C-alpha positions in Angstrom: -29.9 -18.7 45.5 -27.2 -16.4 44.1 -25.0 -17.6 41.3 -21.4 -16.8 41.8 -19.2 -15.3 39.0 -15.5 -15.9 39.6 -16.3 -16.5 43.3 -18.1 -13.2 43.8 -21.8 -12.4 43.7 -23.0 -10.5 40.6 -23.9 -7.4 42.6 -20.2 -6.6 42.9 -19.9 -6.3 39.1 -23.2 -4.8 38.1 -23.7 -1.2 39.2 -27.3 0.0 39.7 -29.1 1.0 36.5 -28.9 4.8 37.0 -25.2 4.8 38.1 -22.5 6.2 35.9 -19.3 4.2 35.7 -16.1 6.2 36.1 -12.5 5.1 35.9 -9.8 6.4 38.2 -7.3 5.9 35.4 -9.2 8.1 32.8 -9.8 11.7 33.7 -13.3 12.9 32.9 -14.5 9.4 32.2 -18.0 10.3 33.5 -18.3 12.8 30.6 -17.4 10.0 28.1 -20.0 7.7 29.5 -22.7 10.4 29.2 -22.0 10.9 25.4 -24.1 9.4 22.7 -22.8 5.9 22.1 -22.9 6.5 18.3 -20.8 9.6 18.5 -17.5 7.7 18.0 -18.4 6.8 14.4 -16.1 8.9 12.1 -17.7 11.1 9.4 -18.2 9.8 5.9 -15.2 10.1 3.6 -15.3 12.1 0.4 -14.8 10.3 -2.9 -11.3 11.6 -3.3 -10.3 10.4 0.2 -11.7 7.0 -0.6 -9.8 6.9 -3.8 -6.6 7.9 -2.0 -7.1 5.2 0.6 -7.7 2.6 -2.1 -4.7 3.7 -4.1 -2.6 3.4 -0.9 -3.9 -0.1 -0.3 -3.1 -1.1 -3.9 0.4 0.2 -3.5 0.8 -1.8 -0.3 -0.4 -4.9 -2.1 2.0 -4.3 -4.9 4.8 -3.8 -2.5 4.1 -7.1 -0.9 3.8 -8.9 -4.2 7.0 -7.3 -5.5 9.1 -8.2 -2.5 7.9 -11.8 -2.4 8.3 -12.4 -6.1 11.8 -10.9 -6.0 12.6 -13.3 -3.2 11.3 -16.3 -5.1 13.0 -15.3 -8.4 16.4 -14.8 -6.8 16.3 -17.9 -4.6 18.9 -19.8 -6.5 20.8 -17.0 -8.2 23.9 -15.2 -7.1 23.7 -11.8 -5.5 23.4 -8.9 -7.9 26.5 -6.8 -7.7 25.4 -3.2 -8.2 22.3 -1.0 -8.4 22.1 -0.9 -12.2 22.1 -4.7 -12.3 19.3 -4.8 -9.7 17.2 -2.3 -11.6 17.8 -4.3 -14.8 16.6 -7.5 -13.0 13.4 -5.7 -12.1 12.9 -4.5 -15.6 13.5 -7.8 -17.3 12.7 -10.7 -14.9 10.1 -9.3 -12.5 8.2 -7.3 -15.1 8.1 -10.4 -17.4 6.7 -12.6 -14.7 3.9 -10.2 -13.8 2.9 -8.8 -17.2 4.5 -11.2 -19.7 6.8 -8.5 -21.2 9.8 -6.6 -20.3 10.0 -2.8 -19.6 10.5 -1.2 -23.0 13.0 1.5 -22.0 15.3 2.1 -19.1 17.1 5.4 -18.7 19.3 6.7 -16.0 21.2 9.9 -15.2 23.8 7.9 -13.1 23.0 10.1 -10.2 20.3 8.0 -8.6 17.3 8.6 -11.0 16.0 5.9 -13.2 13.1 6.2 -15.7 11.3 3.0 -16.7 9.0 3.2 -19.6 6.4 0.8 -20.8 4.9 1.7 -24.2 2.0 -0.8 -23.8 1.3 -1.4 -20.1 -0.9 -4.5 -20.1 -3.0 -3.3 -17.2 -4.1 -0.3 -19.2 -4.5 -1.9 -22.6 -8.2 -2.5 -22.3 -9.1 1.2 -21.7 -11.1 2.8 -24.4 -11.3 6.4 -23.1 -8.6 7.4 -20.7 -10.6 10.1 -18.9 -13.5 7.8 -18.1 -11.4 5.4 -16.2 -9.2 7.8 -14.1 -9.7 5.8 -10.9 -8.9 2.5 -12.6 -5.7 4.0 -14.1 -4.7 5.3 -10.6 -5.2 1.9 -9.0 -3.2 0.1 -11.6 -0.4 2.6 -11.5 -0.4 2.4 -7.7 -0.1 -1.4 -7.8 2.8 -1.2 -10.3 4.6 1.5 -8.3 4.3 -0.6 -5.2 5.5 -3.7 -7.1 8.7 -1.8 -8.1 9.1 -0.3 -4.7 8.8 -3.7 -2.9 11.2 -5.4 -5.3 13.8 -2.7 -5.1 13.6 -2.5 -1.3 14.0 -6.3 -1.1 17.1 -5.9 -3.3 18.5 -3.4 -0.8 17.7 -0.2 -2.8 15.7 2.3 -0.7 13.9 4.5 -3.2 10.7 6.3 -4.1 8.6 5.6 -7.2 6.3 8.0 -9.0 4.1 6.8 -11.8 2.9 8.8 -14.8 0.4 7.8 -17.5 -0.4 10.8 -19.5 -1.5 8.8 -22.6 -2.5 5.3 -21.5 -1.4 2.6 -22.1 2.0 4.4 -22.3 3.3 4.9 -18.8 6.6 5.7 -17.1 7.9 5.2 -13.6 10.4 7.6 -12.1 12.6 5.8 -9.5 14.6 8.0 -7.2 17.2 6.4 -5.0 17.2 7.5 -1.3 20.6 8.6 0.0 21.7 6.2 2.7 
C-alpha cells in the first residue's frame, strides 16, 4: 500500500539517492548541489568588525528610542517653529528624560552645525581608566548619537551626528544638518 502525498505517490517527489537535483530556473544548479553543505557559512569576523557591527546596532537602538521618546514628549505640545527650538528641545527635554540632566552647552554657527557638549555624560561617569574601556565608550556614544539622530529626524531635521569623547566623561556631539 502506497501513501499518497497531496494526491501523488512519494516516488514523484523523491529522486533516487544518487541523483543530483537541478533547477531549470538556476543556471549551474548542479554545481551548487555538489558543493560542501557547510561552505555557505561566512568566515569569522575580526574583533574590529564585530565592534563596528555592535556600534551600528547600538546606534539603531538609540535612533528608535529617540524617535519614540520624542513622539511621546511632544504628544500634547504645539509644533516647534524652527530648527533652533527643536534642537533646544532635544538638549533640554529629551536629554533630561534619558540621563536626568540637560546638555551643558549648545553652540551653533547658524549655518547648519550644532555642537552639543555634556561635561559629565552619565553613561561614562563610572569609567576609571578611559583606555581600558574603549569598546564601552564607543557603544555608549553610538547609542547617544542614535538617540539624537532619531529625535531630530522625528522632528523633521535630517542630519548627521558625530560623537567625540576625548576625555570621558566629557563628550561632545557634532550635529550637521543635511541640505534638503
